[in-house]
N, C-alpha and C positions, 0 to 999 in steps of 0.2 A: 248177207254176210255173215262169215264164220270166223271165228274166235279159237285160234289153235295153244294150248294150252301146252307148256313143259317141253315147246320147239328147245332144246339145244342150239346152242350161240353155236356159228361158223359151219352149221350143215347143210348140208342140203336137201329139200324136199321134192316129192313129186304128189301130185293130187290128180286122183281120180274122181269127177262130178259125171253125176247124172242127171236127172229130173223126175218129178210124174206130170207127167200129160194130165190135161182137161178129163180126158173120156178111161182115165187113171192106169194106162200104160207105162212102162220106163219108157224114157227117151235114151236113145242111143250114149252110150259112157262119151266124155270127154276125157282124157288126159293132159295133163296143164306140164308147161316147160318146167324144169329144173329151178327151184325157186332155196338161194340162199341165206341164209339167218344170219344178222348183223349177231354182237354182241348183246346177252340179254338185257344191261345197264344203259342202253341207247335207248334216246327218246328226239323223236323226230322231230322236224322244226317242222310249220305247218306248209301246206302246199299252197301251188298261187295257180292262176289262171288256170278253173278248171271249167272244160266245158264238152257239152251233150251235144253230138253232131250225128247227120245221116239215119234223123230218127226214122221209122218206119213202123207202122202199124195195119195187122194184118186188118182184112176189110171187116170181119166178125169180131175184132175187139181184142181176142185171146193173146195178141204175140204183138210185143213191143220189142222191136230191136233199134240199138241206139251205140253208139260210142263214145265211150267216155277218157275224157284224157286231160292231162293235168302239167304244173311244172313241177318237178320235184324239190325237195328240201336239201338240197346239196351241204347248206353250210353242217360244216363238221362231220362230213361223215367219217367213223373212227377207220381204222386200218388196219388190217389181221396181219399179223408179222409170222 
């Protein structure tokens, strides 16, 4: 998990992520979709129905892939005009 500090309210950001592999090499970078921030004062409610599905583990045990999903906390999302 990464915490982004000093993000501006109502701004779009895009992230580029890479990983170190067990052999010390860098994995291919992946670029995220654009993500829009809300007002800094917004405090989301709790999410619900968190699920981890489609888990698979590589035979050597060094790689786990899964899909994580949840129901968002939609109550009182602020609207930006």
